[in-house]
N, C-alpha and C positions, 0 to 999 in steps of 0.2 A: 504494500500499500504505499502511495507517495507520502513523503514526510508531512506536507501540509494538510493532507486528509486526515492523518493521525492526530494533528493537534487542532484542527478546525472541523468538528463534526458536522456542523451546518452545510460544508461544502460537499461531504460525502452524501449527505441526504439528498442534496440538489442533484448531484450527478447520477444517483441511483434512481431519481425520480423520472416519471415519464415525461414530464414537461420541462426537463432541465435544458439549459442553453447558456451560450456566452452571457447574454444580457443578465440572467439571474445570478450567475457566478460572480461576475465582476461587481454587480450591485451589492451582493452580500459582502464581498471582500472589502469594498469601500467603506462599509459601515462597520467592520470589525476591527476591534482592538485588543484581541486576546493575546497572552503572552506566548511567544514562542521559545521552547526549550531545547531544541535540537542542536546538536554540535554545529551543523553547518550554518544555523541561524540563530546564534546566541542572543540573549537579551529580549528586547521587546519588538515584536513584529507588527507593523502598521500596514495600511493599505499598499502603499508603494513598495515596500521592501519585499513582499512576496508576490508582486504583480506578475512576474514572468510564470511562476509555477502554476497560478490559477490560469492564465491566459493559454498556457501550453495545453491544458486540458480542454479549455474552451474552444481553441482553435481547432482541434480534433473534431469536436462537435460540430463547429461551424462548417467546416469543409465537407464533412459528411453530409450535412443538410442541404448544402449548395448542390453538391453532386447529385443528390436524389432528386432535387426540384428540377434541375436542368435535364436529367435524363427522363424525367417524366414528361417533359413537353417536347422530347425527341432532339434535344441538343447534346453536344459532345460533353463528356464529363469535364469537371474542372480539373486543372492541373494545379494542385495545391502548392507547389514550389515556385510556380511562375511569379515573377516580378514585374510590375508595371510602373511606368513614370506617371506621377499625378501633379498636375499644375493647379493650384488653387489661386485665382485672382481675387484678392480681398478688396472689395471696392470701398468699403467703409474705412480701411486704415491705409489705403493706397499702397499696398505691398502685394507682392506675388510671391508664393511659395512653389517650390519644385522639389518632390521627393520621391522615393522608391516605395511602393506598397505591395506587400504580398497579396496574391489574389484571394486568399481566404481569411484576410483580416479586415476589420474596420478601418476606413480611411481616418476618421478623427483619431482613434487610438493609437495608429501607426504614426501619425503626424506628431501627437504629443510625446511618444517615446523618442522622437527625434527633436524634441524642444521647439516644436513648431506651434505657435500661438494661433489656434483656429477658433471660430465662434462656436459655442456650445451653450446649452442650458440643461435640459432634461436627460440628455445622453441615451435615451431609450427610444427615440423615432416617434415621439408623441407631440413634440412642439415644432416650431419653424425657426428656431434660433440659429440652426447651422444650415438653413436651406441655401441651396445652390441651384444654378441652372447650367446643364451640360452644354458645353460649346463644341466638344468633340470628343469621341471615345463612347464607351459602354459602362453604365452604372447600374449594378444589380442591387436592389434594395426591397428584399420581401418583407422586412419588419418595419418599414416605414409608414407607420400608422398615421402620421401627422400631416400627410398630404394625400389628396384624393388620387384615384386611377387617372382622372382626366388631366390633373397637372403632372403626374408622372409622364404621361403620353406627350406633354408638352416640353418635357425635358428637365422638370424640376426634380430635386432629389434632396437627400438629407445625408450629411457626412457622418453622423454618429452611427448610423447602421447601414452604411453604403460599402459595397465592394467594388473594387476596379477590375473589370473583366479585360480590359485592353488599356493602352496608354489612354490617359484621361486628362481633359482640360475643363475646369468648372469656374463659375463665377458666382461669388456670395451675393445673395439678394438682402434687401432690406425686410427684417421680420415682419413689420407691419404690412408691407406690401404683399407678401405671400400670404399672410393670414386674411388679408382682405380678398385675395383671389380665391382663397378657400372657402371662406364663411361670408363674404360680403353680401352675396345675393340673399341670404337669410335676414339680413338686418335693413336691407335697402328696400323698405316697403313703403316708403313715403309718409307723409305726416298723418297722425291720427285724427280723424274727423271728430268733431265735438257733437255729442247727442244731448241736446238741452232737455229733451223730453225724459229721457233716462235719467238725468241729472234731477230733475223736478221730482220724479217717482222716489229716487234714493232719499232726497231731503224729506219728502212727505213721510217716508217711513220712519224717520227719526223724531 
């Protein structure tokens, strides 16, 4: 049994559960501060110090899931060891980042491991803080719940749960802009009409 599973029972339970996955593993690890007493990790073990141990297991699960998903639609299996060049144009900060990303790892997490500062908030594909628009290349994002299928077809994606399946160039978007594209139609109903008759009835009841 891996060292970190011995000392972190919660991870063992997550790995053995039917719905285990990278996001749950990493989320549990980030909120853990249990002591680590093994010889190779003396002292106190926090989220970042055992990051690679947890992610190694998570990566295996992710790679398998991607392979199964692509085979199911008749595509070629994912080559887990493939590296792709990812370029992120950060419009808000006026900088461009270019780095290598393994095909079976999240773009945001890989960038952070290389000390690249990318926008994020929830880290679980549920908000639009890390939203980008694909300029070239292929982005795979089955866990991106924060954007609709329609926006995905228009080239929008989320870095926190996105995989690069080729060399990729993306551009960050304004969070409010993407949120409005996603939900604006539900709020743009026009002004509420005043119903004086209903108001009189309500006042009469009082």
